[in-house]
Each structure stands twice: as structure tokens, then as C-alpha cells.
TORKETI-157269 format. One record per atom (N, C-alpha, C): x, z, y; residue number from 1; atom name; residue in one letter. Coordinates in steps of 0.2 Angstrom, whole numbers, plus 5000, padded with zeros to 4 digits. Atoms other than C-alpha are relative to their C-alpha. Layout:
# TORKETI-157269
   xx   zz   yy num atomo residuo
    X    Z    Y NUM    CA       A
...
***
This chain:
# TORKETI-157269
   xx   zz   yy num atomo residuo
 5002 5005 4995   1     N       M
 5681 5374 4855   1    CA       M
 4994 5003 5004   1     C       M
 5006 4998 4997   2     N       R
 5664 5382 4859   2    CA       R
 5002 5006 5005   2     C       R
 4998 4994 4996   3     N       R
 5673 5398 4866   3    CA       R
 5003 4997 5006   3     C       R
 4997 5003 4994   4     N       I
 5683 5387 4878   4    CA       I
 4995 4998 5005   4     C       I
 5005 5002 4996   5     N       V
 5668 5379 4884   5    CA       V
 4996 5005 5003   5     C       V
 5003 4994 4997   6     N       K
 5659 5395 4886   6    CA       K
 5004 5004 5005   6     C       K
 4996 4997 4995   7     N       M
 5673 5403 4895   7    CA       M
 5001 4996 5007   7     C       M
 5000 5004 4994   8     N       R
 5674 5388 4907   8    CA       R
 4994 5001 5004   8     C       R
 5006 4999 4996   9     N       T
 5656 5390 4911   9    CA       T
 4999 5006 5003   9     C       T
 5000 4994 4997  10     N       I
 5657 5408 4914  10    CA       I
 5005 5000 5006  10     C       I
 4996 5000 4995  11     N       N
 5672 5405 4925  11    CA       N
 4998 4996 5006  11     C       N
 5003 5005 4995  12     N       L
 5664 5391 4935  12    CA       L
 4994 5004 5003  12     C       L
 5006 4996 4997  13     N       S
 5648 5402 4937  13    CA       S
 5003 5006 5005  13     C       S
 4997 4995 4996  14     N       L
 5659 5416 4944  14    CA       L
 5003 4998 5006  14     C       L
 4997 5003 4994  15     N       I
 5668 5405 4956  15    CA       I
 4994 4998 5005  15     C       I
 5005 5002 4996  16     N       L
 5652 5398 4962  16    CA       L
 4996 5006 5004  16     C       L
 5003 4993 4997  17     N       L
 5644 5416 4965  17    CA       L
 5005 5002 5005  17     C       L
 4995 4997 4995  18     N       L
 5660 5422 4974  18    CA       L
 5000 4995 5006  18     C       L
 5000 5004 4994  19     N       A
 5660 5406 4985  19    CA       A
 4994 5000 5004  19     C       A
 5006 4999 4996  20     N       G
 5642 5409 4990  20    CA       G
 5000 5006 5004  20     C       G
 5000 4993 4996  21     N       I
 5645 5427 4995  21    CA       I
 5005 4999 5005  21     C       I
 4995 5001 4995  22     N       Y
 5661 5422 5004  22    CA       Y
 4997 4995 5006  22     C       Y
 5003 5004 4995  23     N       T
 5652 5408 5013  23    CA       T
 4995 5003 5005  23     C       T
 5005 4996 4997  24     N       A
 5638 5419 5018  24    CA       A
 5004 5005 5005  24     C       A
 4996 4995 4995  25     N       M
 5650 5433 5025  25    CA       M
 5004 4996 5005  25     C       M
 4995 5004 4995  26     N       A
 5662 5420 5033  26    CA       A
 4995 4998 5006  26     C       A
 5004 5002 4994  27     N       N
 5647 5413 5043  27    CA       N
 4996 5006 5003  27     C       N
 5003 4994 4997  28     N       N
 5641 5431 5046  28    CA       N
 4992 5000 5000  28     C       N
 5007 5000 5000  29     N       S
 5623 5426 5043  29    CA       S
 4997 4996 4994  29     C       S
 5004 5004 5006  30     N       I
 5611 5420 5029  30    CA       I
 4993 5000 5002  30     C       I
 5007 5000 5000  31     N       T
 5593 5415 5028  31    CA       T
 4998 5002 4993  31     C       T
 5003 4998 5006  32     N       G
 5582 5422 5014  32    CA       G
 4994 5003 5000  32     C       G
 5007 4997 5001  33     N       K
 5567 5431 5008  33    CA       K
 5001 5007 4998  33     C       K
 5000 4993 5002  34     N       V
 5564 5450 5008  34    CA       V
 4996 5000 4993  34     C       V
 5003 5000 5006  35     N       I
 5560 5453 4990  35    CA       I
 4998 5007 4998  35     C       I
 5002 4993 5002  36     N       T
 5560 5472 4989  36    CA       T
 5002 5004 5007  36     C       T
 4998 4995 4995  37     N       V
 5559 5486 5002  37    CA       V
 5001 5007 4997  37     C       V
 4998 4994 5003  38     N       I
 5568 5501 4996  38    CA       I
 4998 5006 5003  38     C       I
 5002 4994 4996  39     N       D
 5565 5513 5010  39    CA       D
 4999 4997 5007  39     C       D
 5001 5003 4993  40     N       G
 5562 5512 5029  40    CA       G
 5005 4996 5003  40     C       G
 4995 5004 4997  41     N       N
 5578 5504 5033  41    CA       N
 5005 4996 4995  41     C       N
 4996 5004 5005  42     N       T
 5584 5496 5017  42    CA       T
 4996 4995 4996  42     C       T
 5004 5005 5003  43     N       V
 5579 5480 5009  43    CA       V
 5005 4996 4995  43     C       V
 4997 5005 5004  44     N       E
 5584 5467 4996  44    CA       E
 4998 4994 5002  44     C       E
 5002 5007 4998  45     N       I
 5585 5449 5001  45    CA       I
 5003 4995 4995  45     C       I
 4998 5006 5004  46     N       L
 5586 5434 4990  46    CA       L
 5002 4994 5005  46     C       L
 4998 5006 4995  47     N       S
 5596 5421 5000  47    CA       S
 4998 4994 4998  47     C       S
 5001 5007 5001  48     N       D
 5593 5403 5001  48    CA       D
 5004 4997 4994  48     C       D
 4995 5002 5005  49     N       D
 5608 5401 4989  49    CA       D
 4999 5004 4994  49     C       D
 5002 4996 5006  50     N       T
 5600 5413 4976  50    CA       T
 5004 5006 4999  50     C       T
 4996 4994 5001  51     N       Q
 5611 5427 4979  51    CA       Q
 4996 5006 5003  51     C       Q
 5004 4994 4998  52     N       T
 5603 5445 4981  52    CA       T
 5005 5005 5003  52     C       T
 4997 4995 4996  53     N       Y
 5609 5457 4994  53    CA       Y
 4996 5006 5002  53     C       Y
 5003 4994 4998  54     N       K
 5605 5475 4997  54    CA       K
 5003 5001 5007  54     C       K
 4998 5000 4993  55     N       V
 5605 5477 5016  55    CA       V
 4997 5006 5003  55     C       V
 5003 4994 4996  56     N       I
 5603 5492 5027  56    CA       I
 5000 4998 5007  56     C       I
 5001 5002 4993  57     N       L
 5597 5489 5045  57    CA       L
 5006 5004 5004  57     C       L
 4995 4997 4997  58     N       A
 5612 5492 5056  58    CA       A
 4998 5004 5007  58     C       A
 5002 4996 4994  59     N       G
 5611 5505 5070  59    CA       G
 4994 5004 5001  59     C       G
 5006 4996 5000  60     N       I
 5596 5514 5065  60    CA       I
 5000 5004 4993  60     C       I
 5001 4996 5006  61     N       D
 5591 5528 5052  61    CA       D
 4993 5002 5000  61     C       D
 5007 4997 5000  62     N       C
 5574 5531 5046  62    CA       C
 4999 5006 4995  62     C       C
 5001 4994 5004  63     N       P
 5567 5547 5038  63    CA       P
 5001 4998 4992  63     C       P
 4999 5001 5008  64     N       E
 5571 5549 5019  64    CA       E
 4993 5000 4998  64     C       E
 5007 5001 5003  65     N       L
 5556 5545 5008  65    CA       L
 4997 5007 4999  65     C       L
 5002 4993 5001  66     N       T
 5555 5564 5005  66    CA       T
 4998 5004 5006  66     C       T
 5002 4997 4993  67     N       Q
 5553 5568 5024  67    CA       Q
 4994 4997 5002  67     C       Q
 5006 5003 4996  68     N       S
 5538 5566 5035  68    CA       S
 5002 4994 5003  68     C       S
 4999 5007 4998  69     N       F
 5536 5548 5040  69    CA       F
 5005 4996 4996  69     C       F
 4996 5004 5004  70     N       G
 5548 5542 5027  70    CA       G
 4996 4994 4996  70     C       G
 5004 5005 5003  71     N       E
 5534 5533 5017  71    CA       E
 4997 4996 5006  71     C       E
 5003 5004 4994  72     N       S
 5526 5527 5034  72    CA       S
 5005 4995 5002  72     C       S
 4994 5005 4998  73     N       A
 5543 5519 5039  73    CA       A
 5000 4995 4994  73     C       A
 4999 5005 5005  74     N       K
 5544 5511 5022  74    CA       K
 4994 4995 5000  74     C       K
 5006 5005 4999  75     N       K
 5526 5504 5023  75    CA       K
 5000 4996 5006  75     C       K
 5000 5004 4994  76     N       H
 5528 5498 5040  76    CA       H
 5005 4994 4999  76     C       H
 4995 5006 5002  77     N       L
 5544 5488 5034  77    CA       L
 4997 4995 4995  77     C       L
 5004 5005 5005  78     N       E
 5534 5481 5019  78    CA       E
 4996 4995 5004  78     C       E
 5005 5004 4996  79     N       K
 5521 5475 5031  79    CA       K
 5003 4995 5004  79     C       K
 4997 5004 4996  80     N       A
 5533 5468 5043  80    CA       A
 5005 4994 4997  80     C       A
 4995 5004 5003  81     N       A
 5545 5460 5031  81    CA       A
 5000 4997 4993  81     C       A
 5000 5002 5007  82     N       L
 5541 5459 5013  82    CA       L
 4997 4993 4998  82     C       L
 5002 5007 5001  83     N       N
 5540 5441 5006  83    CA       N
 5000 4996 5006  83     C       N
 5000 5005 4994  84     N       K
 5544 5434 5023  84    CA       K
 5007 4998 5000  84     C       K
 4994 5003 4999  85     N       T
 5558 5423 5027  85    CA       T
 5004 5003 5006  85     C       T
 4996 4997 4995  86     N       V
 5572 5431 5037  86    CA       V
 5007 4997 5001  86     C       V
 4994 5002 4998  87     N       T
 5588 5428 5046  87    CA       T
 5004 5007 5000  87     C       T
 4996 4994 5001  88     N       V
 5602 5441 5041  88    CA       V
 5006 4999 5004  88     C       V
 4994 5000 4997  89     N       N
 5616 5444 5053  89    CA       N
 5004 5006 4998  89     C       N
 4996 4995 5003  90     N       F
 5629 5454 5044  90    CA       F
 5004 5003 5006  90     C       F
 4996 4996 4996  91     N       Q
 5638 5468 5054  91    CA       Q
 5006 5003 4997  91     C       Q
 4995 4997 5004  92     N       G
 5649 5474 5040  92    CA       G
 4997 5004 4994  92     C       G
 5002 4996 5006  93     N       K
 5648 5487 5026  93    CA       K
 5000 5007 5002  93     C       K
 4999 4992 5000  94     N       D
 5645 5506 5025  94    CA       D
 5005 5002 4996  94     C       D
 4995 4997 5005  95     N       R
 5656 5518 5016  95    CA       R
 4999 4999 4993  95     C       R
 5002 5001 5007  96     N       K
 5646 5515 5000  96    CA       K
 5000 4992 4998  96     C       K
 4999 5007 5002  97     N       G
 5649 5496 5001  97    CA       G
 4993 4996 5001  97     C       G
 5006 5003 4998  98     N       N
 5631 5492 5007  98    CA       N
 5001 4995 5006  98     C       N
 5000 5005 4994  99     N       Y
 5629 5477 5019  99    CA       Y
 4996 5004 5005  99     C       Y
 5003 4998 4993 100     N       L
 5624 5482 5037 100    CA       L
 4998 4994 5003 100     C       L
 5002 5007 4997 101     N       A
 5614 5469 5046 101    CA       A
 4995 5001 5005 101     C       A
 5006 5000 4995 102     N       V
 5602 5465 5060 102    CA       V
 4996 4994 4996 102     C       V
 5005 5005 5004 103     N       I
 5587 5456 5051 103    CA       I
 4995 4998 5005 103     C       I
 5005 5003 4996 104     N       L
 5576 5445 5061 104    CA       L
 4995 4996 4996 104     C       L
 5005 5004 5003 105     N       V
 5559 5439 5055 105    CA       V
 4998 4995 5005 105     C       V
 5002 5006 4996 106     N       K
 5554 5422 5061 106    CA       K
 5005 4998 5006 106     C       K
 4994 5002 4996 107     N       G
 5571 5421 5070 107    CA       G
 5000 5004 5006 107     C       G
 5000 4997 4994 108     N       D
 5566 5433 5084 108    CA       D
 4997 5008 5000 108     C       D
 5002 4993 5000 109     N       T
 5558 5450 5078 109    CA       T
 5005 5004 4997 109     C       T
 4995 4996 5002 110     N       D
 5571 5462 5076 110    CA       D
 4997 5006 4997 110     C       D
 5004 4995 5004 111     N       L
 5565 5474 5062 111    CA       L
 5002 5007 5003 111     C       L
 4998 4993 4997 112     N       R
 5576 5489 5070 112    CA       R
 4996 5002 5006 112     C       R
 5004 4998 4993 113     N       I
 5567 5488 5087 113    CA       I
 4993 5001 4998 113     C       I
 5007 4999 5002 114     N       D
 5550 5486 5078 114    CA       D
 5000 5008 4998 114     C       D
 5000 4993 5003 115     N       L
 5554 5503 5068 115    CA       L
 5001 5005 5006 115     C       L
 4999 4995 4994 116     N       L
 5560 5512 5084 116    CA       L
 4994 5000 5005 116     C       L
 5005 5000 4995 117     N       K
 5546 5506 5095 117    CA       K
 4994 5004 4997 117     C       K
 5005 4996 5003 118     N       E
 5534 5514 5082 118    CA       E
 5001 5007 4999 118     C       E
 4998 4993 5001 119     N       G
 5543 5530 5082 119    CA       G
 5002 5002 4992 119     C       G
 4998 4999 5007 120     N       L
 5549 5528 5064 120    CA       L
 5007 5000 4998 120     C       L
 4993 5000 5001 121     N       A
 5567 5528 5066 121    CA       A
 5004 5004 5006 121     C       A
 4995 4998 4995 122     N       W
 5582 5536 5075 122    CA       W
 5005 4995 5001 122     C       W
 4994 5004 4999 123     N       T
 5597 5527 5082 123    CA       T
 5005 5004 4996 123     C       T
 4995 4997 5004 124     N       S
 5613 5530 5073 124    CA       S
 5002 5006 5002 124     C       S
 4998 4994 4998 125     N       E
 5620 5547 5073 125    CA       E
 5007 4999 5004 125     C       E
 4994 5001 4996 126     N       K
 5637 5541 5079 126    CA       K
 5000 4993 5004 126     C       K
 5000 5006 4995 127     N       N
 5639 5529 5094 127    CA       N
 4994 4996 5000 127     C       N
 5006 5004 4999 128     N       P
 5621 5524 5096 128    CA       P
 5000 4994 5005 128     C       P
 5001 5005 4996 129     N       D
 5618 5507 5103 129    CA       D
 4995 5001 5006 129     C       D
 5004 4999 4994 130     N       P
 5612 5509 5121 130    CA       P
 4993 4997 5000 130     C       P
 5006 5004 5000 131     N       D
 5599 5495 5119 131    CA       D
 4995 5003 4995 131     C       D
 5004 4997 5005 132     N       L
 5592 5503 5103 132    CA       L
 4998 5007 5002 132     C       L
 5002 4993 4998 133     N       E
 5592 5520 5111 133    CA       E
 4995 5000 5005 133     C       E
 5005 5001 4995 134     N       N
 5581 5514 5125 134    CA       N
 4993 5000 4996 134     C       N
 5006 5000 5004 135     N       H
 5568 5510 5112 135    CA       H
 4998 5006 4997 135     C       H
 5002 4994 5003 136     N       R
 5569 5526 5103 136    CA       R
 4998 5005 5005 136     C       R
 5002 4995 4995 137     N       T
 5568 5536 5119 137    CA       T
 4993 4999 5003 137     C       T
 5007 5001 4997 138     N       R
 5552 5527 5125 138    CA       R
 4995 5002 4994 138     C       R
 5005 4997 5005 139     N       A
 5544 5531 5108 139    CA       A
 5000 5007 5000 139     C       A
 5000 4992 5000 140     N       Q
 5549 5549 5109 140    CA       Q
 4996 5002 5006 140     C       Q
 5004 4998 4994 141     N       E
 5542 5550 5127 141    CA       E
 4992 4999 4999 141     C       E
 5007 5001 5002 142     N       K
 5526 5543 5120 142    CA       K
 4997 5004 4994 142     C       K
 5002 4995 5006 143     N       R
 5526 5555 5105 143    CA       R
 4997 4995 4995 143     C       R
 5002 5005 5006 144     N       K
 5524 5540 5093 144    CA       K
 5003 5002 4994 144     C       K
 4997 4999 5006 145     N       G
 5527 5542 5075 145    CA       G
 5003 5007 4999 145     C       G
 4997 4994 5001 146     N       L
 5539 5555 5070 146    CA       L
 5001 5005 5006 146     C       L
 4999 4996 4994 147     N       W
 5540 5561 5088 147    CA       W
 4994 5004 5002 147     C       W
 5006 4995 5000 148     N       K
 5523 5569 5086 148    CA       K
 5002 5007 4998 148     C       K
 4998 4993 5002 149     N       E
 5532 5583 5078 149    CA       E
 5004 5003 5005 149     C       E
 4996 4997 4995 150     N       D
 5540 5596 5089 150    CA       D
 5008 4999 4999 150     C       D
 4993 5000 5002 151     N       N
 5557 5596 5080 151    CA       N
 5001 4996 4994 151     C       N
 4999 5004 5006 152     N       P
 5559 5581 5068 152    CA       P
 5007 5001 4998 152     C       P
 4993 4999 5002 153     N       I
 5574 5583 5057 153    CA       I
 5003 4993 4998 153     C       I
 4997 5006 5002 154     N       P
 5585 5568 5057 154    CA       P
 5002 4999 4993 154     C       P
 4999 5001 5008 155     N       P
 5588 5560 5040 155    CA       P
 5007 5002 4998 155     C       P
 4993 4998 5002 156     N       W
 5607 5563 5041 156    CA       W
 5001 5008 4999 156     C       W
 5001 4992 5001 157     N       T
 5603 5582 5043 157    CA       T
 4997 5001 4994 157     C       T
 5004 4999 5006 158     N       H
 5591 5581 5029 158    CA       H
 5004 4998 4994 158     C       H
 4996 5002 5006 159     N       R
 5603 5572 5017 159    CA       R
 5006 5006 4999 159     C       R
 4995 4995 5001 160     N       R
 5617 5585 5021 160    CA       R
 4997 5007 4997 160     C       R
 5004 4994 5003 161     N       E
 5604 5599 5018 161    CA       E
 4999 5000 4992 161     C       E
 5002 5002 5007 162     N       Q
 5599 5591 5001 162    CA       Q
 5007 5000 4996 162     C       Q
 4994 5000 5004 163     N       S
 5617 5589 4996 163    CA       S
 5003 5007 4999 163     C       S
 4998 4993 5001 164     N       M
 5621 5607 4999 164    CA       M
 4996 5004 4995 164     C       M
 5005 4997 5005 165     N       L
 5606 5612 4988 165    CA       L
 5002 4998 4993 165     C       L
 4998 5002 5007 166     N       E
 5613 5602 4973 166    CA       E
 5005 5004 4997 166     C       E
 4995 4996 5003 167     N       A
 5622 5611 4960 167    CA       A
 5007 4997 5000 167     C       A
 4993 5003 5000 168     N       K
 5641 5609 4961 168    CA       K
 5003 5000 4993 168     C       K
 4997 5000 5006 169     N       S
 5650 5604 4946 169    CA       S
 5007 5002 5001 169     C       S
 4993 4997 4999 170     N       S
 5667 5612 4942 170    CA       S
 5005 4996 4996 170     C       S
***
């Protein structure tokens, strides 16, 4: 009898968890609090319905933590978003299954634009959003952040170089 009650409790918990995730994705947005900043463009958010989401900012790419300005981008994002209430507008998922989203602080500060204006991010490698690209271009013209360097290496190039250095398994 105890087993049946335990299984029902587990099943009910699973159903509620999936319903919360489905509702958030069906609405394409949630509100929550940034609880962790992983790197310059990746955060963990605890939603108002107590679900945790790993979210990558859509349309931009910040330097890796091992690159110049990688730690600066992370620190900037921590200052702008950590422990703050945000609105997350989901845009889909990447090939690894991570959520891609636009994250707004106080309903109006787009974290992507903030990072681009400070010269701490590139626009996406493929099909960059023209509005975001304008912010990146202005930061580059002003030689802000990573644009102080003569030839900054985009994070996607850095990741490819790093993967080529890794030992191949047979």
C-alpha cells in the first residue's frame, strides 16, 4: 500500500513539473529570478513556479571565460542580472537543448543590448539580427570592451580551435 501511495505522489509530482514547463513554453515567457550567472551569455533562472531554467541569451555570443573579456562579460552580466527579477521570452532551443531567450530586467532592459553596447559580445555568427548588429557596430566604432583589441577572436572560432586541440578518441 505504501508503494502505491509513493508511486502516485511521484507521478503527480512529475505531472505538475511537466505541466509547469509546458505552460511556460506555451506562453513563451516566464518571470523569475536569475540565481546563477554561468558565463557572459548564460544564466540559470528560478521561475515564479519554482522551475529552474538554463537560458542562453538569443542572438549574441560572449567571449568564452578563457578568452580576453570573458570574465568581464560574466561580471557585467552578474551586476546587471544576478538576484534580479526578470522576464524571459523564449525563442527556442539550441542544438544542445538549452533554452534561447531574450531576458529583460525590470521589463525593459534587454541584457543582450546591454552586453553589446559595452563591447562584451558579438552578434550571432549566422543570420545576425540587424537591430543587435547596430549596437555591436557602434561599440566596435567606439573601441569599447573587446573591440579595444586589434583582432578579437570570436567565441565560435575559439571553441572550434579548442575542439581541434582536444585528443581524439578512437
